[in-house]
N, C-alpha and C positions, 0 to 999 in steps of 0.2 A: 265529366262532370259538367252540369248546366247551372249557370247562375241566372236567377230570375230577378228582374227588377222593373220598376216603372219609371217612364220618362214622359215629360210633356213637351209637345212642340211649342216653341216660343212665338211662333207665328199665328197659330190658330187655336192653341190650347188643347189640341187633341192629345189624349193619353195613349201611350203605347206601353204594353207590358212585354219586354224583351226577354227571351230565353236564349242566353248566349253560351255556347259550348265553349269550354275552356281549352285553348290551343296549346301549342308547345313552344311559344315564344313569349319573352318577358312582356311584350306589348303587341296587342292585336287591334287594328283599327276596323271599324265597320261604318260604312257610308250607305244610307238608303234614303227614301223619301217619305215624308209624312203620309199616313194613310188617308188624310182628309184633304189638306191643301196641296200635297205633293212638293213641298219645298224640301231642300235637302236637310237631312239630319246626320250628324256625325257623333259617334261615340267610340270609346276605346275600352279595352280591358287590360289592366295592369296585372300581371301574373308573377307572384313570388314562388319560383320553382323550389326553393329550399323549405319554406314554411307551408308550401301547398295552399296558398291563399290567392284569391283573385277579387279585384275590385273594379266596378264599371264607372268610367269617368265621362261626363258630358263634354263634348268638344265644340259642337256646332249646332245652333238652333234648337237646343233642348236643355232641360233641367229635370232633376229628380222629382218624382211625384209620389204621393202616398196612395193615390187611387189606382184601381185596375183599369186596364184598357184593352184595345185590340192587341191580340197575341201577334208578335213578330219573332219568328225563329232566326237565329243568326249563327252560322257555323263557319269557322276559320279554315277548314280543311276539305269540306265536302259540299257538293251541290245538294239542293233540296227540291223534291218533287213541288212543282209550282202550286199544285193543289193542297199542299201540306204546310205552306209557309205560315199560316195562321192557325195551325193546329196545336192545341195545348199539349197533346201527347206525342208530339213528333220526335222520333228517334230515327230518322231516316239514314242517318250516318252509319247506323249498324248494317243496314242493307247494303249500302255502298261499299263498305268494307268487305262484305262477302263476295260482292261482284269482283272487286279488284283482286281478291286473294284466290278466287277460284281457279284461275288459269295456272298451268304448271310452270314454275320458274326453271326447272331443271335444264331444258334445252339452251336457255339463255346463259346459264352459268357455265355449262360445258363448253360454250364457245369462247368464254372469256379467257384472256391469257394470263390473268392473275391466279394466285393460289385460291382454290376453292375455300379453304379454311378462312382466308382473309375476307372473301365476299360474304361468307356466312356471318362472321363476327360483325361486319359493318351493316348488313341489311337485315339480319333476323331470320333469314331463310335457311333451312337445312336441305340437303339433297334428297333426303328420304321423304321430303314433302311435309314434314312436320314444321310447326312454327314455335318461336319462343320470343318472350319480351313484349314490348308495347307494340300494338297494332300499327300505330303511325310509323314507328321505326321499321317494322316488318315491311311496309309498303314503300320504303325508301325515304321517309321523312327524317329529317335531322332536327332533334331537339335543339332549341336556342340557335337556329341558323342564323338569325339576324345579329345575334350577339357575336357569333364566329365571324360573320362577315365585317362587323365593325372593327374587329381586330385585324382582319386581312386588309381591309381598305386602309386603315391607318398605317399598317406596315408597308403596304404598297406605295402609298404616297410618300412616306419617308425614304423608302428605297429609291424611288424615282428622283427624289431630292438629294440623293447621296448621303442621307443620314442613317447609315446602316447600323450604327450602335444603338440609336434610339429604336429603330425597327426591330433589332434583336430583343430589346427590352420589352417591347409590345408582344412579340411572338412567343415569349415565355408563358404567356397566359392562355395560349392555344392548347386546349385539352379535349379535342374531339375523341369520342370512343374508339378505342383500338389503335389509336395513332401512336407509333412507336419510333418514327424517324426523328432525325435531328430537327430542331426547331429553327432551321434556316429558312430564309424567305422562299426560295424556290420549292423546297420540299413542302411547306405549309400551304402555299398557294395551290400547288399541284393537288395536294390531299383534299383541300376544300372543294376545288372545282370537280375532282373525281367523284366526290360524294354527292354532288348535285346531279350527277348522271346515273346514279344507281336507283333501283336494280337493273332496269332494262335498257335505258338510254345509252349506257356505256357500250352497247354493241355497235353503235355508230363510231365511236372512237376506235374500238377494236378492228372494225373493217378498214379504216384509213391506216392504221398502224400495220395491218397485214400487207396493204398495198405498199407501204414504206418498205417492209422486208422483201417484198418482191423486187422492188427497185434497186435495193442493195445487192440482192443476188444477181440481178440482170446487169447492172453497171455501177459498181461501188464508187468508181471515180466520178461519175456523173452526179451521183447522190451527194457525195462530199462537196463538190463544187456548188451544188444547189444549197446545201445547208450553210456554207460559208456566205454565199450571196444573200441568203435569207437573213442571217444575223446582221450582215454589214449594211443591207438596204431596206429591209422590211420590219425587222423585229420591233424596234422601238415604236414605230407608228402603229403597228398591230396591237402591241400591249397597251398603248394608250386608248385605243378603241375598246379593247376588252375591259379596261378599268372603267371607262365611261359608260359602257353597257351594263355591266354588273351593278355600278353604283345607281344608275337610274332605275334598274329592276328592283333592287333591295329598298330604295326609297319608298316604293309603294307595294312591298312584298305582301301585305295583308290582302291586297286584291288578288294577286296571282296565286297565293297560297290556296286559294279555294278550288284551283283547277290542277295544281302541281302534281298531286299523287296520281291523277288519271294519266298525265302525260308521262311521268316517270314509269308507269306500268304499261304503256302502249295501249291504254284503254280510252276510247273516246268518251267525251262527256255525254252522259245519257241523255237521250231525247226527253223533253218534258221537264227536265231539271234545270233550275236557274241558280245563279249566284245571288246570295242574300245581301252581299255588299257590292254596290255598283258605283264606285267612285271613278267614273269614266274620265272626269276631268284631270285625274292624275295618271291615267294609263294610256289616253288616246294617241299620244305621240310615241309611245315606246316601240310598237311594232314596226313603224316607219324608220325609226332612228336605228333599231337593231338590224333591220333589213339592210340599211346602207352599210353599216359596219360589217355584217356578215358577207354580203356580196362583194366587197372590197377584199376582204381577207381570204376568200376561197381562191384567190389567184394562186395560192400555194398548191391547191389540189390540181389546178390546171397545169401547174409546173411539173408536179409529180407525175401526172398522166403523160406529159411529153416523154419523160424518162422511160416510163413503162411502154411507150409506143417506139422506143428505139431512137429518140432524138435527144439533143441537149435540153436541159430543163427550160431554156429561154427560146426554143424553137418550136413553133406551132406549125400545124399543117400548111397555112398560107399567110402567116404573119409573124412579126417579131413579138418579144415580150413587151417592148415599149408601146407598140401598136395595140397590142391586146388590152393593156392597162388604160386605153382611152375609149374602149367600146362600152356601150350601154351596160350598166351593171346587171340588168335583167338577163343579159345574154352571156354573162361570164362563166356561167356553168356549162355552157354548150360543149366546150371541148372535152369534157369528161362525162357527158351524158351516157355514153355507151359503156362506160365502166360501171358495172352493177354496184360495186362496193362504194365508190366515190359518189355515184349519182344519188345514194341514200341522203347525202347532205342537202340535196335540193328540194326534198319533200316539204321542208318548212317554209318554203318561199311562195308568197302570193303577191305579185307585182300590182294587182288592181288594189289590195288593201293598202299597200305601201304608198301607191300614188294619191289614194283618197286621203291618207293620213297627212302627206306633205302638202296637199292643196287645201287643208282644212276643210275637207268635204265629208266629215263624219259627224254623226250626232246620235246621242242616246234617246231612244224612243220607247213608247209602250211601257212607261213607268219603270224603266230600268231593265226590261227583259231584252231588248234588241238594240242593235246599232244599224242605223241606215247609212250608207256611204255611196259615193260616186267616184269611180277612178278618174283621176285628174281633175275632178270637180265638174266634168262635162259628160261623163259617160253614163250608162244606164244605172239607175238607182237599183241598189241591191240591199238585202238584209241579212245579217246573221245575229245570232243570239249573243248577248254580252258573255255568256258562259263559253261559247265557241270562240269568241275573240280572245278571252283569256287563255283558252287552250292554245291558240296560235301563237300568242306571246310566249308561253312556256316551252312550246315546241321549238321556236327559234332560239330562245335562250339556251335550252339544253344542246341544240345543234352548235351554238356558238361555244358552249362549254367543252364539247367534243373536239371542235376545231382547235381551241386553246390547248387542249391535252395533246393533240396531234403535233402542234408547233413545238410544244416542249420536248416531244420525242424527236422531232426532226433536228432540233438544236443539238442533240446528243450525238449526231453523226458527222460533226466536223472532224 
């Protein structure tokens, strides 16, 4: 469904007629620039899922208008062909759905170590290739994901503050589709994060868990010692990083939502397509912050690789664990680069983008289409599309989600 309304820029009085596709969250934010003066405009859509109604609300530098103006297409879940952004008859999301659904899901499902029936019920994919349900859900989208996160976040905070009774009260409201486990904190958080990785990003988790099984078969005592050390020395700090990372991500979810279905389905954002909302001021620090958390927590993969290599978890080829934890974070994945399954986790890392973020050397250019950045603030000037930046943010978030699930599995081996 598309809601059509007109708004006026409060800076230059330029009227824009917005065509906003209704998404799957109770609130979706759209940030773009005025067609005339290029000043930022921000609006939101409030969606009532029960009454199936939607209302556009002006937030920044705009007000409602009774006049017709230049067409602006805004979509919460899909990129739009750059040349169709101002097209009155634009329904490019339909074409994007076809592209994402064209590839076969079967090989991915067959690699998953969960029951096929469970995957089908959660994703909307059948092994025979047929589809059912809402296309957004079929592609791995979760209706009301921001509402679910609000519950998880509150319960996580309460649990961290040892308010378990209050956390249990919050978790009673968690009603994600096909969730049948007890509504205890660990179960709910694991379920929520697991859903983030479906349908295809879960393969990353599966690869790490398979390596965990190999380590158990190779040296169960060493794995148990590793699990105990992890819980006693790493887990609390790691969980705080995950909480902070998820919180920052969902604070601006409307931006990342434009690219998340592509990342979930291992499909790159198509060339020539742009994000119609470009609130870069909200997202410009996320990749750098996520990179720091991720490259700290992957120390666990390096320790696991030590066991797989026939050593103690804290014994590297030429240094101790304490020494390893002091090396540059960009190099912390080097010990397991030759392990094909674990090395998959490194595909989301881009140290040049991280360095640019942390040196405040990134800016949005070309009226929201591109990001110009310099690694460390002094390196060569590079450009990527804002759409590709969102893709990178989603990729590292899903990799962090998979690492979180791996840590939960490791904890069970004490």
